[in-house]
All heavy atoms as TSV, in Angstrom:
chain	resi	resn	atom	element	x	y	z
A	1	MET	N	N	-42.611	142.244	42.289
A	1	MET	CA	C	-42.121	142.644	40.983
A	1	MET	C	C	-41.746	144.121	41.038
A	1	MET	O	O	-42.341	144.871	41.799
A	1	MET	CB	C	-43.173	142.371	39.922
A	1	MET	CG	C	-44.238	143.434	39.769
A	1	MET	SD	S	-45.488	143.041	38.579
A	1	MET	CE	C	-46.775	142.530	39.693
A	2	PRO	N	N	-40.777	144.522	40.236
A	2	PRO	CA	C	-40.411	145.945	40.189
A	2	PRO	C	C	-41.572	146.778	39.638
A	2	PRO	O	O	-42.363	146.299	38.818
A	2	PRO	CB	C	-39.233	145.982	39.222
A	2	PRO	CG	C	-38.737	144.589	39.141
A	2	PRO	CD	C	-39.895	143.696	39.425
A	3	LEU	N	N	-41.650	147.992	40.083
A	3	LEU	CA	C	-42.731	148.890	39.683
A	3	LEU	C	C	-42.866	148.999	38.171
A	3	LEU	O	O	-43.973	148.988	37.640
A	3	LEU	CB	C	-42.484	150.266	40.294
A	3	LEU	CG	C	-43.515	151.330	40.023
A	3	LEU	CD1	C	-44.872	150.927	40.595
A	3	LEU	CD2	C	-43.077	152.646	40.595
A	4	LYS	N	N	-41.747	149.067	37.459
A	4	LYS	CA	C	-41.820	149.260	36.004
A	4	LYS	C	C	-42.407	148.053	35.270
A	4	LYS	O	O	-42.738	148.144	34.104
A	4	LYS	CB	C	-40.456	149.628	35.432
A	4	LYS	CG	C	-39.419	148.553	35.534
A	4	LYS	CD	C	-38.110	149.050	34.976
A	4	LYS	CE	C	-37.046	147.982	35.063
A	4	LYS	NZ	N	-35.787	148.447	34.513
A	5	MET	N	N	-42.550	146.911	35.962
A	5	MET	CA	C	-43.137	145.723	35.343
A	5	MET	C	C	-44.602	145.526	35.740
A	5	MET	O	O	-45.233	144.570	35.291
A	5	MET	CB	C	-42.319	144.494	35.724
A	5	MET	CG	C	-40.887	144.576	35.241
A	5	MET	SD	S	-39.967	143.116	35.644
A	5	MET	CE	C	-40.334	142.145	34.195
A	6	ALA	N	N	-45.144	146.424	36.538
A	6	ALA	CA	C	-46.542	146.315	36.968
A	6	ALA	C	C	-47.465	146.538	35.771
A	6	ALA	O	O	-47.141	147.310	34.864
A	6	ALA	CB	C	-46.837	147.337	38.047
A	7	PRO	N	N	-48.616	145.867	35.765
A	7	PRO	CA	C	-49.557	146.037	34.650
A	7	PRO	C	C	-50.099	147.470	34.580
A	7	PRO	O	O	-50.426	148.059	35.610
A	7	PRO	CB	C	-50.684	145.058	34.966
A	7	PRO	CG	C	-50.308	144.345	36.206
A	7	PRO	CD	C	-49.071	144.932	36.757
A	8	LEU	N	N	-50.171	148.002	33.381
A	8	LEU	CA	C	-50.677	149.362	33.189
A	8	LEU	C	C	-52.151	149.444	33.583
A	8	LEU	O	O	-52.939	148.558	33.260
A	8	LEU	CB	C	-50.530	149.788	31.730
A	8	LEU	CG	C	-49.112	149.930	31.201
A	8	LEU	CD1	C	-49.151	150.344	29.735
A	8	LEU	CD2	C	-48.317	150.918	32.008
A	9	GLY	N	N	-52.491	150.506	34.286
A	9	GLY	CA	C	-53.877	150.767	34.629
A	9	GLY	C	C	-54.405	149.999	35.833
A	9	GLY	O	O	-55.524	150.241	36.256
A	10	GLU	N	N	-53.615	149.118	36.410
A	10	GLU	CA	C	-54.067	148.359	37.572
A	10	GLU	C	C	-53.448	148.926	38.840
A	10	GLU	O	O	-52.270	149.252	38.872
A	10	GLU	CB	C	-53.676	146.888	37.447
A	10	GLU	CG	C	-54.480	146.151	36.421
A	10	GLU	CD	C	-54.208	144.663	36.441
A	10	GLU	OE1	O	-53.857	144.119	37.506
A	10	GLU	OE2	O	-54.333	144.049	35.377
A	11	GLU	N	N	-54.266	149.002	39.879
A	11	GLU	CA	C	-53.770	149.477	41.169
A	11	GLU	C	C	-52.933	148.382	41.816
A	11	GLU	O	O	-53.340	147.229	41.865
A	11	GLU	CB	C	-54.947	149.852	42.064
A	11	GLU	CG	C	-54.519	150.521	43.346
A	11	GLU	CD	C	-55.712	151.011	44.135
A	11	GLU	OE1	O	-56.440	150.155	44.675
A	11	GLU	OE2	O	-55.884	152.232	44.214
A	12	VAL	N	N	-51.751	148.758	42.287
A	12	VAL	CA	C	-50.855	147.824	42.968
A	12	VAL	C	C	-50.420	148.461	44.289
A	12	VAL	O	O	-50.530	149.672	44.472
A	12	VAL	CB	C	-49.615	147.478	42.113
A	12	VAL	CG1	C	-50.004	146.678	40.881
A	12	VAL	CG2	C	-48.853	148.727	41.706
A	13	GLU	N	N	-49.935	147.628	45.186
A	13	GLU	CA	C	-49.507	148.105	46.498
A	13	GLU	C	C	-47.983	148.038	46.608
A	13	GLU	O	O	-47.374	147.033	46.233
A	13	GLU	CB	C	-50.131	147.252	47.588
A	13	GLU	CG	C	-49.801	147.718	48.983
A	13	GLU	CD	C	-50.493	146.894	50.043
A	13	GLU	OE1	O	-51.560	146.311	49.754
A	13	GLU	OE2	O	-49.962	146.832	51.153
A	14	ILE	N	N	-47.393	149.092	47.130
A	14	ILE	CA	C	-45.943	149.108	47.341
A	14	ILE	C	C	-45.631	148.170	48.495
A	14	ILE	O	O	-46.189	148.296	49.581
A	14	ILE	CB	C	-45.437	150.530	47.634
A	14	ILE	CG1	C	-45.684	151.422	46.418
A	14	ILE	CG2	C	-43.948	150.506	48.000
A	14	ILE	CD1	C	-45.358	152.878	46.632
A	15	ARG	N	N	-44.746	147.215	48.259
A	15	ARG	CA	C	-44.379	146.219	49.267
A	15	ARG	C	C	-42.995	146.460	49.852
A	15	ARG	O	O	-42.749	146.118	50.997
A	15	ARG	CB	C	-44.422	144.813	48.663
A	15	ARG	CG	C	-45.791	144.378	48.234
A	15	ARG	CD	C	-46.668	144.210	49.462
A	15	ARG	NE	N	-48.027	143.897	49.104
A	15	ARG	CZ	C	-48.574	142.707	49.265
A	15	ARG	NH1	N	-47.891	141.727	49.782
A	15	ARG	NH2	N	-49.826	142.520	48.913
A	16	ARG	N	N	-42.086	147.041	49.042
A	16	ARG	CA	C	-40.718	147.228	49.527
A	16	ARG	C	C	-40.050	148.363	48.769
A	16	ARG	O	O	-40.250	148.514	47.569
A	16	ARG	CB	C	-39.922	145.937	49.331
A	16	ARG	CG	C	-38.506	145.995	49.840
A	16	ARG	CD	C	-37.856	144.624	49.876
A	16	ARG	NE	N	-37.901	143.919	48.608
A	16	ARG	CZ	C	-36.853	143.749	47.807
A	16	ARG	NH1	N	-35.687	144.244	48.132
A	16	ARG	NH2	N	-36.975	143.084	46.682
A	17	LEU	N	N	-39.275	149.164	49.506
A	17	LEU	CA	C	-38.453	150.210	48.899
A	17	LEU	C	C	-37.006	149.805	49.093
A	17	LEU	O	O	-36.540	149.682	50.226
A	17	LEU	CB	C	-38.707	151.558	49.577
A	17	LEU	CG	C	-40.124	152.116	49.470
A	17	LEU	CD1	C	-40.257	153.371	50.314
A	17	LEU	CD2	C	-40.493	152.392	48.037
A	18	SER	N	N	-36.318	149.562	48.002
A	18	SER	CA	C	-34.921	149.131	48.056
A	18	SER	C	C	-34.034	150.313	47.675
A	18	SER	O	O	-33.756	150.541	46.500
A	18	SER	CB	C	-34.706	147.965	47.092
A	18	SER	OG	O	-33.380	147.550	47.122
A	19	ALA	N	N	-33.648	151.076	48.697
A	19	ALA	CA	C	-32.824	152.263	48.471
A	19	ALA	C	C	-32.176	152.643	49.793
A	19	ALA	O	O	-32.534	152.114	50.842
A	19	ALA	CB	C	-33.691	153.413	47.958
A	20	ASP	N	N	-31.237	153.590	49.717
A	20	ASP	CA	C	-30.637	154.044	50.971
A	20	ASP	C	C	-31.656	154.888	51.746
A	20	ASP	O	O	-32.698	155.272	51.213
A	20	ASP	CB	C	-29.324	154.783	50.725
A	20	ASP	CG	C	-29.490	156.062	49.916
A	20	ASP	OD1	O	-30.501	156.759	50.080
A	20	ASP	OD2	O	-28.587	156.381	49.128
A	21	GLU	N	N	-31.351	155.172	52.992
A	21	GLU	CA	C	-32.317	155.850	53.874
A	21	GLU	C	C	-32.723	157.230	53.359
A	21	GLU	O	O	-33.882	157.613	53.486
A	21	GLU	CB	C	-31.755	155.958	55.294
A	21	GLU	CG	C	-31.708	154.636	56.016
A	21	GLU	CD	C	-33.073	153.956	56.094
A	21	GLU	OE1	O	-34.075	154.611	56.446
A	21	GLU	OE2	O	-33.135	152.754	55.770
A	22	LYS	N	N	-31.800	157.960	52.775
A	22	LYS	CA	C	-32.118	159.297	52.257
A	22	LYS	C	C	-33.151	159.214	51.141
A	22	LYS	O	O	-34.126	159.967	51.114
A	22	LYS	CB	C	-30.843	159.974	51.766
A	22	LYS	CG	C	-31.049	161.375	51.275
A	22	LYS	CD	C	-29.745	162.003	50.836
A	22	LYS	CE	C	-29.989	163.397	50.301
A	22	LYS	NZ	N	-28.763	164.025	49.841
A	23	VAL	N	N	-32.960	158.281	50.222
A	23	VAL	CA	C	-33.892	158.111	49.110
A	23	VAL	C	C	-35.235	157.598	49.620
A	23	VAL	O	O	-36.294	158.054	49.179
A	23	VAL	CB	C	-33.307	157.168	48.038
A	23	VAL	CG1	C	-34.325	156.858	46.967
A	23	VAL	CG2	C	-32.062	157.785	47.421
A	24	LYS	N	N	-35.223	156.664	50.569
A	24	LYS	CA	C	-36.475	156.161	51.143
A	24	LYS	C	C	-37.282	157.295	51.766
A	24	LYS	O	O	-38.495	157.389	51.560
A	24	LYS	CB	C	-36.200	155.101	52.210
A	24	LYS	CG	C	-35.879	153.754	51.662
A	24	LYS	CD	C	-35.708	152.766	52.802
A	24	LYS	CE	C	-35.246	151.427	52.295
A	24	LYS	NZ	N	-35.045	150.468	53.378
A	25	ARG	N	N	-36.623	158.158	52.528
A	25	ARG	CA	C	-37.327	159.291	53.151
A	25	ARG	C	C	-37.901	160.207	52.082
A	25	ARG	O	O	-39.027	160.688	52.206
A	25	ARG	CB	C	-36.387	160.071	54.062
A	25	ARG	CG	C	-36.231	159.473	55.426
A	25	ARG	CD	C	-35.601	160.439	56.415
A	25	ARG	NE	N	-34.376	161.060	55.929
A	25	ARG	CZ	C	-33.160	160.538	56.048
A	25	ARG	NH1	N	-32.997	159.395	56.657
A	25	ARG	NH2	N	-32.111	161.173	55.569
A	26	HIS	N	N	-37.145	160.446	51.019
A	26	HIS	CA	C	-37.622	161.300	49.927
A	26	HIS	C	C	-38.872	160.688	49.282
A	26	HIS	O	O	-39.870	161.385	49.061
A	26	HIS	CB	C	-36.515	161.493	48.891
A	26	HIS	CG	C	-36.929	162.305	47.717
A	26	HIS	ND1	N	-37.234	163.648	47.807
A	26	HIS	CD2	C	-37.106	161.976	46.416
A	26	HIS	CE1	C	-37.580	164.098	46.618
A	26	HIS	NE2	N	-37.508	163.101	45.753
A	27	LEU	N	N	-38.825	159.395	48.990
A	27	LEU	CA	C	-39.980	158.722	48.389
A	27	LEU	C	C	-41.184	158.766	49.319
A	27	LEU	O	O	-42.318	159.000	48.881
A	27	LEU	CB	C	-39.630	157.275	48.040
A	27	LEU	CG	C	-38.644	157.090	46.896
A	27	LEU	CD1	C	-38.227	155.630	46.785
A	27	LEU	CD2	C	-39.227	157.580	45.591
A	28	GLU	N	N	-40.961	158.540	50.601
A	28	GLU	CA	C	-42.065	158.576	51.561
A	28	GLU	C	C	-42.664	159.976	51.646
A	28	GLU	O	O	-43.884	160.119	51.756
A	28	GLU	CB	C	-41.593	158.091	52.928
A	28	GLU	CG	C	-41.335	156.596	52.922
A	28	GLU	CD	C	-40.634	156.083	54.164
A	28	GLU	OE1	O	-40.188	156.904	55.007
A	28	GLU	OE2	O	-40.510	154.847	54.287
A	29	ASN	N	N	-41.845	161.003	51.561
A	29	ASN	CA	C	-42.355	162.382	51.551
A	29	ASN	C	C	-43.193	162.660	50.312
A	29	ASN	O	O	-44.085	163.505	50.341
A	29	ASN	CB	C	-41.212	163.388	51.649
A	29	ASN	CG	C	-40.586	163.423	53.016
A	29	ASN	OD1	O	-41.214	163.059	54.010
A	29	ASN	ND2	N	-39.337	163.838	53.088
A	30	LEU	N	N	-42.908	161.961	49.234
A	30	LEU	CA	C	-43.687	162.109	47.996
A	30	LEU	C	C	-44.963	161.269	48.014
A	30	LEU	O	O	-45.767	161.335	47.097
A	30	LEU	CB	C	-42.839	161.708	46.786
A	30	LEU	CG	C	-41.646	162.601	46.476
A	30	LEU	CD1	C	-40.807	161.993	45.366
A	30	LEU	CD2	C	-42.106	163.997	46.099
A	31	GLY	N	N	-45.129	160.442	49.051
A	31	GLY	CA	C	-46.320	159.607	49.153
A	31	GLY	C	C	-46.089	158.169	48.740
A	31	GLY	O	O	-47.036	157.397	48.644
A	32	LEU	N	N	-44.854	157.793	48.474
A	32	LEU	CA	C	-44.544	156.427	48.056
A	32	LEU	C	C	-43.976	155.651	49.240
A	32	LEU	O	O	-42.773	155.487	49.378
A	32	LEU	CB	C	-43.546	156.429	46.906
A	32	LEU	CG	C	-44.034	157.062	45.619
A	32	LEU	CD1	C	-42.931	157.086	44.590
A	32	LEU	CD2	C	-45.234	156.331	45.083
A	33	ALA	N	N	-44.853	155.186	50.098
A	33	ALA	CA	C	-44.450	154.431	51.281
A	33	ALA	C	C	-44.966	153.004	51.160
A	33	ALA	O	O	-45.896	152.722	50.390
A	33	ALA	CB	C	-45.011	155.088	52.534
A	34	VAL	N	N	-44.366	152.108	51.910
A	34	VAL	CA	C	-44.828	150.717	51.937
A	34	VAL	C	C	-46.296	150.714	52.370
A	34	VAL	O	O	-46.681	151.392	53.323
A	34	VAL	CB	C	-43.964	149.880	52.901
A	34	VAL	CG1	C	-44.547	148.489	53.071
A	34	VAL	CG2	C	-42.535	149.800	52.386
A	35	GLY	N	N	-47.110	149.987	51.630
A	35	GLY	CA	C	-48.543	149.912	51.900
A	35	GLY	C	C	-49.376	150.865	51.058
A	35	GLY	O	O	-50.583	150.705	50.949
A	36	GLN	N	N	-48.743	151.865	50.440
A	36	GLN	CA	C	-49.453	152.827	49.595
A	36	GLN	C	C	-49.866	152.166	48.285
A	36	GLN	O	O	-49.099	151.421	47.696
A	36	GLN	CB	C	-48.553	154.033	49.305
A	36	GLN	CG	C	-49.154	155.057	48.374
A	36	GLN	CD	C	-50.362	155.747	48.972
A	36	GLN	OE1	O	-50.331	156.138	50.125
A	36	GLN	NE2	N	-51.398	155.864	48.205
A	37	LYS	N	N	-51.062	152.467	47.828
A	37	LYS	CA	C	-51.533	151.940	46.553
A	37	LYS	C	C	-51.292	152.972	45.467
A	37	LYS	O	O	-51.536	154.158	45.660
A	37	LYS	CB	C	-53.004	151.577	46.644
A	37	LYS	CG	C	-53.199	150.449	47.631
A	37	LYS	CD	C	-54.563	149.872	47.576
A	37	LYS	CE	C	-54.639	148.839	48.670
A	37	LYS	NZ	N	-55.293	147.656	48.314
A	38	VAL	N	N	-50.771	152.496	44.330
A	38	VAL	CA	C	-50.464	153.355	43.192
A	38	VAL	C	C	-50.959	152.665	41.922
A	38	VAL	O	O	-51.160	151.455	41.894
A	38	VAL	CB	C	-48.948	153.647	43.072
A	38	VAL	CG1	C	-48.439	154.386	44.284
A	38	VAL	CG2	C	-48.152	152.383	42.844
A	39	THR	N	N	-51.136	153.445	40.869
A	39	THR	CA	C	-51.526	152.917	39.569
A	39	THR	C	C	-50.489	153.348	38.545
A	39	THR	O	O	-50.178	154.540	38.441
A	39	THR	CB	C	-52.915	153.444	39.153
A	39	THR	OG1	O	-53.863	153.110	40.160
A	39	THR	CG2	C	-53.355	152.850	37.822
A	40	VAL	N	N	-49.939	152.387	37.800
A	40	VAL	CA	C	-48.966	152.703	36.750
A	40	VAL	C	C	-49.741	153.157	35.517
A	40	VAL	O	O	-50.565	152.426	34.979
A	40	VAL	CB	C	-48.088	151.479	36.419
A	40	VAL	CG1	C	-47.140	151.809	35.281
A	40	VAL	CG2	C	-47.318	151.028	37.646
A	41	LEU	N	N	-49.485	154.379	35.091
A	41	LEU	CA	C	-50.183	154.937	33.936
A	41	LEU	C	C	-49.399	154.756	32.640
A	41	LEU	O	O	-49.987	154.602	31.577
A	41	LEU	CB	C	-50.456	156.423	34.162
A	41	LEU	CG	C	-51.309	156.763	35.395
A	41	LEU	CD1	C	-51.406	158.268	35.561
A	41	LEU	CD2	C	-52.683	156.141	35.265
A	42	SER	N	N	-48.063	154.788	32.745
A	42	SER	CA	C	-47.239	154.696	31.542
A	42	SER	C	C	-45.834	154.256	31.914
A	42	SER	O	O	-45.324	154.620	32.972
A	42	SER	CB	C	-47.187	156.055	30.854
A	42	SER	OG	O	-46.296	156.048	29.773
A	43	VAL	N	N	-45.206	153.485	31.021
A	43	VAL	CA	C	-43.802	153.107	31.160
A	43	VAL	C	C	-43.155	153.312	29.797
A	43	VAL	O	O	-43.579	152.715	28.820
A	43	VAL	CB	C	-43.631	151.630	31.596
A	43	VAL	CG1	C	-42.163	151.267	31.670
A	43	VAL	CG2	C	-44.334	151.352	32.907
A	44	GLN	N	N	-42.148	154.180	29.746
A	44	GLN	CA	C	-41.457	154.442	28.487
A	44	GLN	C	C	-39.967	154.551	28.753
A	44	GLN	O	O	-39.531	155.447	29.477
A	44	GLN	CB	C	-41.961	155.728	27.848
A	44	GLN	CG	C	-43.386	155.613	27.371
A	44	GLN	CD	C	-43.839	156.875	26.673
A	44	GLN	OE1	O	-43.142	157.871	26.640
A	44	GLN	NE2	N	-45.019	156.823	26.098
A	45	GLY	N	N	-39.205	153.630	28.217
A	45	GLY	CA	C	-37.765	153.649	28.366
A	45	GLY	C	C	-37.293	153.521	29.804
A	45	GLY	O	O	-36.256	154.029	30.157
A	46	GLY	N	N	-38.073	152.886	30.642
A	46	GLY	CA	C	-37.707	152.716	32.036
A	46	GLY	C	C	-38.311	153.762	32.948
A	46	GLY	O	O	-38.412	153.557	34.149
A	47	ALA	N	N	-38.700	154.908	32.406
A	47	ALA	CA	C	-39.367	155.927	33.208
A	47	ALA	C	C	-40.817	155.510	33.441
A	47	ALA	O	O	-41.458	154.935	32.563
A	47	ALA	CB	C	-39.326	157.272	32.505
A	48	VAL	N	N	-41.319	155.780	34.636
A	48	VAL	CA	C	-42.661	155.345	35.014
A	48	VAL	C	C	-43.491	156.548	35.435
A	48	VAL	O	O	-43.020	157.379	36.212
A	48	VAL	CB	C	-42.591	154.334	36.183
A	48	VAL	CG1	C	-43.967	153.895	36.617
A	48	VAL	CG2	C	-41.755	153.131	35.809
A	49	ILE	N	N	-44.706	156.632	34.927
A	49	ILE	CA	C	-45.647	157.657	35.363
A	49	ILE	C	C	-46.706	156.962	36.197
A	49	ILE	O	O	-47.315	155.983	35.753
A	49	ILE	CB	C	-46.279	158.402	34.177
A	49	ILE	CG1	C	-45.182	159.105	33.385
A	49	ILE	CG2	C	-47.320	159.406	34.674
A	49	ILE	CD1	C	-45.646	159.777	32.131
A	50	LEU	N	N	-46.904	157.479	37.414
A	50	LEU	CA	C	-47.814	156.858	38.378
A	50	LEU	C	C	-48.941	157.781	38.768
A	50	LEU	O	O	-48.774	158.998	38.765
A	50	LEU	CB	C	-47.064	156.583	39.699
A	50	LEU	CG	C	-45.843	155.744	39.709
A	50	LEU	CD1	C	-45.223	155.811	41.090
A	50	LEU	CD2	C	-46.228	154.333	39.382
A	51	LYS	N	N	-50.036	157.183	39.170
A	51	LYS	CA	C	-51.093	157.915	39.852
A	51	LYS	C	C	-50.935	157.558	41.325
A	51	LYS	O	O	-50.977	156.387	41.700
A	51	LYS	CB	C	-52.467	157.503	39.360
A	51	LYS	CG	C	-53.580	158.224	40.081
A	51	LYS	CD	C	-54.932	157.791	39.602
A	51	LYS	CE	C	-55.981	158.512	40.428
A	51	LYS	NZ	N	-57.258	157.839	40.347
A	52	VAL	N	N	-50.700	158.571	42.149
A	52	VAL	CA	C	-50.549	158.398	43.586
A	52	VAL	C	C	-51.576	159.294	44.259
A	52	VAL	O	O	-51.539	160.508	44.064
A	52	VAL	CB	C	-49.132	158.796	44.062
A	52	VAL	CG1	C	-48.980	158.563	45.550
A	52	VAL	CG2	C	-48.076	158.047	43.286
A	53	LYS	N	N	-52.476	158.688	45.005
A	53	LYS	CA	C	-53.585	159.419	45.626
A	53	LYS	C	C	-54.315	160.179	44.522
A	53	LYS	O	O	-54.817	159.579	43.601
A	53	LYS	CB	C	-53.090	160.296	46.756
A	53	LYS	CG	C	-52.450	159.507	47.879
A	53	LYS	CD	C	-52.002	160.392	48.993
A	53	LYS	CE	C	-51.290	159.565	50.046
A	53	LYS	NZ	N	-50.783	160.359	51.133
A	54	ASP	N	N	-54.354	161.517	44.591
A	54	ASP	CA	C	-55.070	162.300	43.581
A	54	ASP	C	C	-54.149	162.981	42.582
A	54	ASP	O	O	-54.582	163.809	41.795
A	54	ASP	CB	C	-55.930	163.371	44.271
A	54	ASP	CG	C	-57.073	162.762	45.046
A	54	ASP	OD1	O	-57.560	161.692	44.632
A	54	ASP	OD2	O	-57.474	163.349	46.065
A	55	GLY	N	N	-52.866	162.625	42.604
A	55	GLY	CA	C	-51.910	163.273	41.719
A	55	GLY	C	C	-51.163	162.297	40.841
A	55	GLY	O	O	-51.366	161.086	40.915
A	56	ARG	N	N	-50.295	162.844	40.007
A	56	ARG	CA	C	-49.445	162.032	39.127
A	56	ARG	C	C	-47.998	162.335	39.428
A	56	ARG	O	O	-47.652	163.444	39.847
A	56	ARG	CB	C	-49.736	162.349	37.671
A	56	ARG	CG	C	-51.083	161.879	37.247
A	56	ARG	CD	C	-51.308	162.162	35.803
A	56	ARG	NE	N	-52.654	161.727	35.444
A	56	ARG	CZ	C	-53.056	161.546	34.235
A	56	ARG	NH1	N	-52.240	161.771	33.223
A	56	ARG	NH2	N	-54.275	161.148	33.976
A	57	MET	N	N	-47.153	161.346	39.164
A	57	MET	CA	C	-45.737	161.476	39.460
A	57	MET	C	C	-44.945	160.702	38.422
A	57	MET	O	O	-45.371	159.639	37.982
A	57	MET	CB	C	-45.491	160.883	40.851
A	57	MET	CG	C	-44.079	160.796	41.283
A	57	MET	SD	S	-43.929	160.004	42.892
A	57	MET	CE	C	-45.077	160.927	43.867
A	58	ALA	N	N	-43.794	161.226	38.041
A	58	ALA	CA	C	-42.898	160.534	37.116
A	58	ALA	C	C	-41.626	160.152	37.865
A	58	ALA	O	O	-41.078	160.957	38.618
A	58	ALA	CB	C	-42.561	161.424	35.932
A	59	LEU	N	N	-41.192	158.918	37.674
A	59	LEU	CA	C	-39.956	158.427	38.281
A	59	LEU	C	C	-39.019	157.944	37.187
A	59	LEU	O	O	-39.465	157.320	36.223
A	59	LEU	CB	C	-40.250	157.256	39.224
A	59	LEU	CG	C	-41.147	157.535	40.412
A	59	LEU	CD1	C	-41.434	156.239	41.147
A	59	LEU	CD2	C	-40.501	158.537	41.340
A	60	ASP	N	N	-37.730	158.207	37.351
A	60	ASP	CA	C	-36.779	157.730	36.365
A	60	ASP	C	C	-36.509	156.240	36.547
A	60	ASP	O	O	-36.978	155.621	37.494
A	60	ASP	CB	C	-35.488	158.549	36.389
A	60	ASP	CG	C	-34.668	158.356	37.660
A	60	ASP	OD1	O	-34.953	157.429	38.449
A	60	ASP	OD2	O	-33.728	159.124	37.857
A	61	ARG	N	N	-35.760	155.672	35.639
A	61	ARG	CA	C	-35.477	154.242	35.612
A	61	ARG	C	C	-34.836	153.758	36.917
A	61	ARG	O	O	-35.245	152.741	37.468
A	61	ARG	CB	C	-34.557	153.945	34.433
A	61	ARG	CG	C	-34.082	152.553	34.339
A	61	ARG	CD	C	-33.081	152.348	33.220
A	61	ARG	NE	N	-32.862	153.552	32.424
A	61	ARG	CZ	C	-32.737	153.562	31.124
A	61	ARG	NH1	N	-32.792	152.464	30.442
A	61	ARG	NH2	N	-32.538	154.688	30.483
A	62	ASP	N	N	-33.856	154.477	37.428
A	62	ASP	CA	C	-33.159	154.060	38.649
A	62	ASP	C	C	-34.078	154.077	39.863
A	62	ASP	O	O	-34.057	153.165	40.680
A	62	ASP	CB	C	-31.938	154.932	38.908
A	62	ASP	CG	C	-30.893	154.804	37.818
A	62	ASP	OD1	O	-30.812	153.704	37.202
A	62	ASP	OD2	O	-30.156	155.767	37.570
A	63	MET	N	N	-34.866	155.119	39.988
A	63	MET	CA	C	-35.763	155.245	41.137
A	63	MET	C	C	-36.842	154.167	41.089
A	63	MET	O	O	-37.139	153.535	42.098
A	63	MET	CB	C	-36.411	156.633	41.130
A	63	MET	CG	C	-37.131	156.996	42.368
A	63	MET	SD	S	-36.096	157.534	43.731
A	63	MET	CE	C	-35.346	158.980	43.105
A	64	SER	N	N	-37.413	153.920	39.935
A	64	SER	CA	C	-38.496	152.946	39.828
A	64	SER	C	C	-38.006	151.519	39.998
A	64	SER	O	O	-38.754	150.648	40.427
A	64	SER	CB	C	-39.231	153.086	38.497
A	64	SER	OG	O	-38.388	152.796	37.413
A	65	ALA	N	N	-36.727	151.254	39.712
A	65	ALA	CA	C	-36.184	149.911	39.835
A	65	ALA	C	C	-36.104	149.465	41.290
A	65	ALA	O	O	-36.107	148.265	41.579
A	65	ALA	CB	C	-34.806	149.826	39.195
A	66	GLY	N	N	-36.059	150.402	42.234
A	66	GLY	CA	C	-35.955	150.060	43.646
A	66	GLY	C	C	-37.285	149.974	44.369
A	66	GLY	O	O	-37.331	149.805	45.582
A	67	ILE	N	N	-38.388	150.116	43.630
A	67	ILE	CA	C	-39.721	150.047	44.242
A	67	ILE	C	C	-40.366	148.744	43.798
A	67	ILE	O	O	-40.525	148.501	42.600
A	67	ILE	CB	C	-40.581	151.257	43.818
A	67	ILE	CG1	C	-39.908	152.554	44.251
A	67	ILE	CG2	C	-41.988	151.144	44.404
A	67	ILE	CD1	C	-40.566	153.799	43.751
A	68	PHE	N	N	-40.745	147.924	44.769
A	68	PHE	CA	C	-41.339	146.629	44.469
A	68	PHE	C	C	-42.801	146.620	44.902
A	68	PHE	O	O	-43.131	147.089	45.992
A	68	PHE	CB	C	-40.553	145.519	45.168
A	68	PHE	CG	C	-39.161	145.373	44.624
A	68	PHE	CD1	C	-38.125	146.142	45.128
A	68	PHE	CD2	C	-38.905	144.518	43.566
A	68	PHE	CE1	C	-36.842	146.037	44.610
A	68	PHE	CE2	C	-37.637	144.417	43.035
A	68	PHE	CZ	C	-36.601	145.181	43.564
A	69	VAL	N	N	-43.653	146.069	44.041
A	69	VAL	CA	C	-45.099	146.094	44.260
A	69	VAL	C	C	-45.690	144.705	44.097
A	69	VAL	O	O	-45.063	143.802	43.568
A	69	VAL	CB	C	-45.783	147.059	43.250
A	69	VAL	CG1	C	-45.298	148.485	43.433
A	69	VAL	CG2	C	-45.563	146.615	41.819
A	70	ALA	N	N	-46.905	144.581	44.547
A	70	ALA	CA	C	-47.659	143.335	44.354
A	70	ALA	C	C	-49.121	143.682	44.124
A	70	ALA	O	O	-49.597	144.708	44.487
A	70	ALA	CB	C	-47.525	142.431	45.556
């Protein structure tokens, strides 16, 4: 399922990044790699706020649409 549809407050695992190589490298540098566990804290208008490791991150609608979790 796309990241923006993940249940709020539950830890999910990134299974696939659907983006070009430049964007994939950028996401991986931010800590969003396949196998990484993240928690969706908020979804508003397509924007997603995540807990990644010990920090928080906000992704816009386009970026979050290419991240698939389970």
